[in-house]
N, C-alpha and C positions, 0 to 999 in steps of 0.2 A: 823495333828500333834499329835492328841490324843493318837494314838497307841504308839508313841515314849515315851510319858510321862508314859503311862501305863507299858511299858517295864521296865522303871526305878523303878516304884512303886512295881513291882513284883520282878524284879531281884536283886535290891540292898539289900533289907532286907534279902533275902535268902543267898546272898553272904556274908553279914556281919555276919549272924548267923553261917555259916560254918567257916569263918575265925576266928572269936572270939572264938568259941568253940574249934577249933583246937589249938589255942594259949594257951587256958586255960586247955587243955587236958580234956575236958568234957567227962564224961563216956558214954553219949549217942552217941557220935561220934564213939567211939570204937565199940559199939554194932551195929551201923548203918553200919560201914565198914565191920564188921565180917559177918553180915547177907547177904549183897549184894555181897561181895566177894565170899562167899560160893555159892550163887545163880548163879553167872556168871561162876564160875569154876565147876559147877555141871555137865556140859557137857564136857567130856574128848576128847582128840584127836584133838583139834582145834588150837594147838600152832602155827603151820606153817601158817595156814590161818590168824590167828590174827596178826602174825608178818608182813604179807604182807599188811594187812589193816592198821596197824600202820605206815608203811612206806608211804603209800598213803596220810596219814594225818600229816606227819612230818611238823614241822614249816617251814623248808626251801621250801618244796614242796607247802605249803599253799601260799607262796609268788609267786610261779610259777602260781598257779591257779588264784591268785589275778591279776597278770599282764596280764594273758590271757584274763580274763573277762574284765579288764579295757581297754585293747587295742581294743577289739571288740566293747565295748561301745563307746569308743572315735571315732572309725572309723564310727560307726553308728550315729554319732552326738549326742550321749547321754553323753556329757562331764561332766555335774554335777554329774551323777551317777558314772562315772569313778573316778573322784576326790574323791567323798564320800567314795568309797570302799577302795582306797589306804590310805586315811587318817585314816579311821576306823581301818583297820587291822594293819597298822604300829604302830599307837598309842596304840592299844590294846596289841601288843607284848611288847611295852615298859612298860606299866602298869603291865602286867603279870610278867615281870622281876623284877620290883620293889617290887611287892607283895611277890614273892618268897623269896626275901632277907629280907623282914620284918617278914614274918611268920617263915621261916627257918624250914620247916617240912622235916624230913628225909623220904626217900622213903621206901617202904616195903623191908624187909630184903632179900626177894627172887628175887629182881629185877635184870635184866640183866646188865652186865658190861657196855653196850653201853648207858644205861640210867643213867646219872649222874646228879648232881645238886640236888636242892630241889624239893619237891614233890607237893606243893600247890602254885598256881593252875597248872593244867596240860597244858603245852604249846600246845600239839597236840590238845586237846579238845578245848582250848580257840581259837586257830586259826581257826579250822574247824567250831567251834560254831559261830564265827564272820561271816565267809563266808556264812554259811547256814542261820543264822538269818537275815543277811543283804539282802540276795537274797529274802527271804520270806517277810520281812517287808518293804524293801526299793525299790528293783528293780522290782519284779514281779507286784506290784500294779501299776507301771508306764509304764510297757512295755507289759503287758498282760491283755486284757479286759475280756476274757472268765474266769469266776469265777470257773467253773467246772475244767478246765485245771489247774488253779492255785491250787486248792485243791489237785489234784493228784500230782502235782509237790511238793507242800508243804509237803505232806505225805511222799513221797519218800525221800526228803531231811531230814526230821526228823528221819526217819528210819535209814538213813545213819549215821547221827550224833550219834544216840543211839548205832549203831554198833561200831563206833569209840570209844565211851566211854567204851563200854564193852571190846574192844580189849586192851585198856590201863590197865584195871583191870585184864584181863585174863593173861597178860604177867608179872604181878606184877610190872608194871612201876609206878602205882598210886593206891591210895586207892579210893573207891567209892565216898567218900566225896570230894576228889580232883577234880574229873571229874564233879560232880554235882555243886560244887562251881564255876568251870570254865564256865559252861553253864550259870549260873546265872550272872557271871561277863560279859560274852559276850552279854547277853540280855540287861544288864544295859548299857554297853558301846555303843552298836549300837544306843540305844535310846538317850543317852547323846550326842554323836557326831552329830547325825542328828539335834538335837535341837540347837546345837552350830553352826554348819556349814550352816544350812538353810539360816539365814539372810545374810551370807557372799555370798553364791552362788546366792541368789536371787537378789543381786545387778547387776549381769552380765547376768543371765538367768531368765526368767520368770518360776518359779516353780509352780507346782499345787498340792503340798501336802495338805492333809486334816487332 
């Protein structure tokens, strides 16, 4: 259980720093966004590719990935994991919606018409962040004993999450601080939900979290 506590210790302060700084219009956030937006956009000609990536990470499609993973886990008699994933992603989407309407940050002026609503946090990044971090922190340690294989899968998943983050910046759907804050929120939420849901699930299934 220590890793879940550590995820909160790391994720929550970072998320709060971004959220509060955005609300207060801190100058460092503008500099942060300007630098990383320029860095991501330094490679031209990727608009169509980035749009396809952002579709794969859309919140509605995240629910499809969630259900697919949950059904497989349920059929494999890994029902606590299936319940954990569903609860984590659905509740995170709700929290993300609430935070959006508290912070009320406008999107970059260049954003596409399809991207409406508030900018912080990024729903695409939050949803994919939840799935990626949950797989790395919750599922793989319980279903895969080979640590080398886990490291390779963890690395690929992290690279995919970074690509999703970059795609949202590239198409001007979000600022860099939006996607970074979203990952911090996802890290926090995965840890928090596991700490809350563990004693409940442990009443019905013998769990072996450490």
